[in-house]
matplotlib code that plots the C-alpha trace (Angstrom):
import matplotlib.pyplot as plt

x = [3.6, 7.2, 9.9, 9.8, 6.0, 5.9, 8.5, 6.4, 3.3, 4.9, 7.4, 5.8, 2.0, 2.6, 0.1, 0.0, -1.9, -5.6, -5.4, -7.5, -5.6, -6.9, -5.3, -5.6, -4.3, -4.3, -7.1, -10.1, -10.4, -10.3, -9.7, -10.4, -8.3, -7.2, -3.5, -3.0, 0.8, 2.9, 6.6, 9.1, 10.1, 6.6, 3.1, 0.1, -3.5, -7.0, -9.3, -12.6, -14.3, -13.9, -15.2, -14.8, -14.9, -16.3, -14.2, -15.0, -16.6, -13.5, -9.9, -6.7, -3.6, -0.7, 2.0, 5.0, 8.6, 11.1, 12.8, 16.5, 16.6, 15.1, 13.8, 11.4, 9.8, 9.5, 7.7, 5.3, 4.6, 3.9, 1.6, -0.3, -1.0, -2.3, -4.5, -5.9, -4.0, -4.9, -2.1, 1.4, 3.6, 7.1, 7.9, 11.2, 11.0, 13.3, 14.4, 14.6, 17.8, 17.1, 16.8, 17.6, 15.0, 15.4, 11.9, 12.9, 12.0, 8.9, 6.7, 7.6, 6.7, 3.3, 2.5, 3.5, 1.4, -1.6, -1.5, -0.8, -3.8, -6.2, -6.9, -7.7, -6.4, -2.7, -1.8, -0.5, 3.1, 4.0, 7.5, 9.2, 8.4, 9.4, 6.8, 6.8, 5.8, 3.2, 1.5, 0.9, -1.2, -5.0, -6.1, -9.7, -11.4, -10.2, -6.6, -4.6, -1.1, 0.2, 3.1, 4.7, 4.6, 2.7, -0.1, -3.9, -5.0, -7.7, -7.4, -7.6, -10.4, -12.6, -12.2, -12.8, -16.0, -16.9, -17.0, -14.5, -11.1, -8.3, -4.8, -2.5, 0.9, 3.5, 6.9, 10.4, 12.2, 12.9, 9.3, 8.0, 9.6, 7.4, 7.3, 6.1, 3.4, 2.2, 2.2, 0.1, -2.4, -2.8, -3.4, -6.4, -4.7, -6.1, -3.6, -4.2, -3.0, -2.5, -2.6, -0.7, 2.7, 5.4, 5.4, 8.1, 7.3, 6.4, 4.3, 2.4, 1.7, 0.2, -1.9, -3.3, -4.0, -5.7, -7.8, -9.3, -10.2, -11.6, -13.9, -15.3, -16.1]
y = [17.9, 17.7, 16.3, 12.8, 12.4, 14.2, 11.7, 8.8, 10.2, 10.8, 7.9, 5.1, 5.8, 7.3, 10.1, 13.1, 16.4, 15.8, 12.5, 11.9, 11.5, 10.4, 11.9, 11.4, 13.4, 10.4, 11.8, 10.2, 12.6, 11.4, 14.2, 13.6, 15.8, 16.5, 17.0, 20.5, 20.4, 17.2, 17.2, 15.0, 17.9, 19.4, 18.1, 20.4, 19.3, 20.9, 19.4, 18.3, 16.5, 15.9, 12.8, 12.2, 8.7, 8.1, 6.5, 2.8, 1.5, -0.1, 1.0, -1.0, 0.1, -2.3, -1.8, -3.8, -4.2, -3.6, -6.6, -7.2, -7.0, -3.7, -5.0, -7.4, -4.5, -2.6, -5.6, -5.6, -1.9, -2.4, -5.4, -3.9, -0.8, -2.8, -4.9, -1.7, -0.8, 2.6, 3.3, 1.8, 2.3, 0.8, -0.3, -0.9, -3.9, -5.7, -8.3, -5.9, -6.4, -3.2, -0.3, 2.5, 3.0, 5.1, 5.8, 7.9, 5.2, 4.1, 7.0, 6.5, 2.8, 3.5, 6.1, 3.8, 0.9, 3.2, 4.3, 0.7, -0.7, 2.2, 3.4, 7.0, 6.9, 7.0, 5.0, 7.0, 6.2, 7.2, 7.8, 4.8, 4.5, 2.1, -0.5, 0.6, 4.1, 3.0, 0.8, 3.9, 5.5, 5.6, 3.3, 2.8, -0.2, -3.8, -4.3, -7.5, -8.8, -11.8, -13.6, -17.1, -18.0, -21.2, -19.6, -19.5, -17.5, -17.6, -17.3, -13.7, -14.5, -15.7, -12.5, -9.8, -7.7, -6.1, -2.4, -1.7, 0.0, -2.6, -2.4, -5.4, -5.7, -7.8, -8.4, -8.7, -12.0, -12.8, -12.2, -10.0, -10.5, -12.0, -8.6, -6.9, -9.5, -9.1, -5.3, -5.4, -7.8, -5.4, -2.6, -4.5, -6.2, -9.7, -12.5, -13.7, -16.6, -16.3, -20.0, -23.2, -22.3, -20.0, -16.9, -14.3, -10.8, -9.5, -12.5, -12.3, -8.7, -9.4, -12.3, -10.1, -7.2, -9.4, -11.1, -7.7, -6.8, -10.2, -10.4, -6.9, -7.7]
z = [-17.9, -16.9, -19.1, -17.7, -18.0, -21.4, -22.8, -21.5, -23.1, -26.5, -26.8, -24.7, -25.1, -28.6, -28.0, -30.4, -30.5, -30.5, -28.6, -25.5, -22.2, -18.9, -15.8, -12.0, -9.1, -6.9, -4.8, -6.5, -9.5, -13.1, -15.7, -19.3, -21.5, -25.0, -25.9, -27.4, -27.6, -27.8, -27.2, -25.4, -23.3, -22.6, -23.1, -22.7, -22.4, -22.1, -19.5, -21.1, -18.2, -14.5, -12.6, -8.9, -7.5, -4.1, -1.4, -0.9, 2.2, 3.7, 4.3, 4.5, 6.4, 6.1, 8.8, 7.5, 8.6, 5.8, 4.4, 4.5, 0.7, -0.4, -3.7, -1.9, 0.0, -3.3, -4.7, -1.8, -2.4, -6.0, -5.6, -2.6, -4.6, -7.5, -5.1, -3.4, -0.2, 1.2, 3.6, 4.4, 7.4, 7.5, 11.1, 12.8, 15.2, 17.7, 15.1, 12.1, 10.1, 8.2, 10.6, 8.1, 5.4, 2.4, 0.9, -2.1, -4.6, -2.8, -3.9, -7.5, -7.2, -5.7, -8.4, -11.2, -9.7, -9.2, -12.9, -14.2, -12.3, -13.3, -9.8, -8.8, -5.2, -4.4, -1.3, 1.7, 2.5, 6.1, 7.4, 9.1, 12.8, 15.6, 16.4, 20.0, 19.0, 16.5, 19.1, 21.2, 18.4, 18.6, 15.7, 15.0, 13.3, 13.3, 14.3, 13.6, 14.2, 12.1, 13.8, 13.8, 17.5, 18.3, 20.2, 19.8, 16.8, 14.2, 10.4, 9.3, 6.9, 9.7, 11.7, 9.1, 9.3, 6.0, 5.4, 8.2, 8.7, 8.9, 10.3, 9.9, 11.5, 9.6, 11.2, 9.8, 8.7, 12.4, 13.3, 16.1, 19.6, 22.3, 24.0, 20.9, 20.4, 24.0, 23.8, 20.6, 22.2, 25.2, 22.7, 21.2, 18.2, 17.4, 16.6, 13.0, 10.9, 7.2, 6.3, 7.1, 5.6, 6.8, 4.6, 3.8, 5.2, 1.8, 0.9, 4.2, 3.6, 0.2, 1.5, 4.2, 1.9, -0.7, 2.1, 3.1, -0.5, -1.4, 1.6, 0.7, -2.9]

ax = plt.figure().add_subplot(projection="3d")
ax.plot(x, y, z, "-o")
ax.set_aspect("equal")
plt.show()
């Protein structure tokens, strides 16, 4: 292991030579190992067993506009990873206040959340993209858009089919523009409500992500 991970193993986890360590590559593999050399600068382990976990029967893709305050988006990433999101795409919308997105910290947050929640699959984090470009992609499975306009829409929980692929669009603080909503509808996205209260972007994303997981358990 590199210096940062080795220090965590020795100082935080308090592992020494001979201790058992469980490792994942974020691709569904769990490696059981024994520490053969323990140092804050370098830890070495010997793999003793390999287990591969199967992909689950559903997949969640959260397509979420970055929030004005970066820490709120980081909170969403952490909690979504803990709940069980599979893929995340930041989108730039007409009403986005944050149009320049630095994702350097995002990967570290997702890795930490995956490890903390004992999961073996690391969520895929895509590069930021304009919503207009994303809507031109060929997306399979059930597709939803959550917006705040007073139009006809059903609760998300009443539209979800189990064991499917899900894509959910969540807009920025200023919501999607009417043109964006209309374009999404023409591309086959279903309007979805997430309850009776107005939610922040990051809260709406967590509610949507949790709804998919809850209905498949």
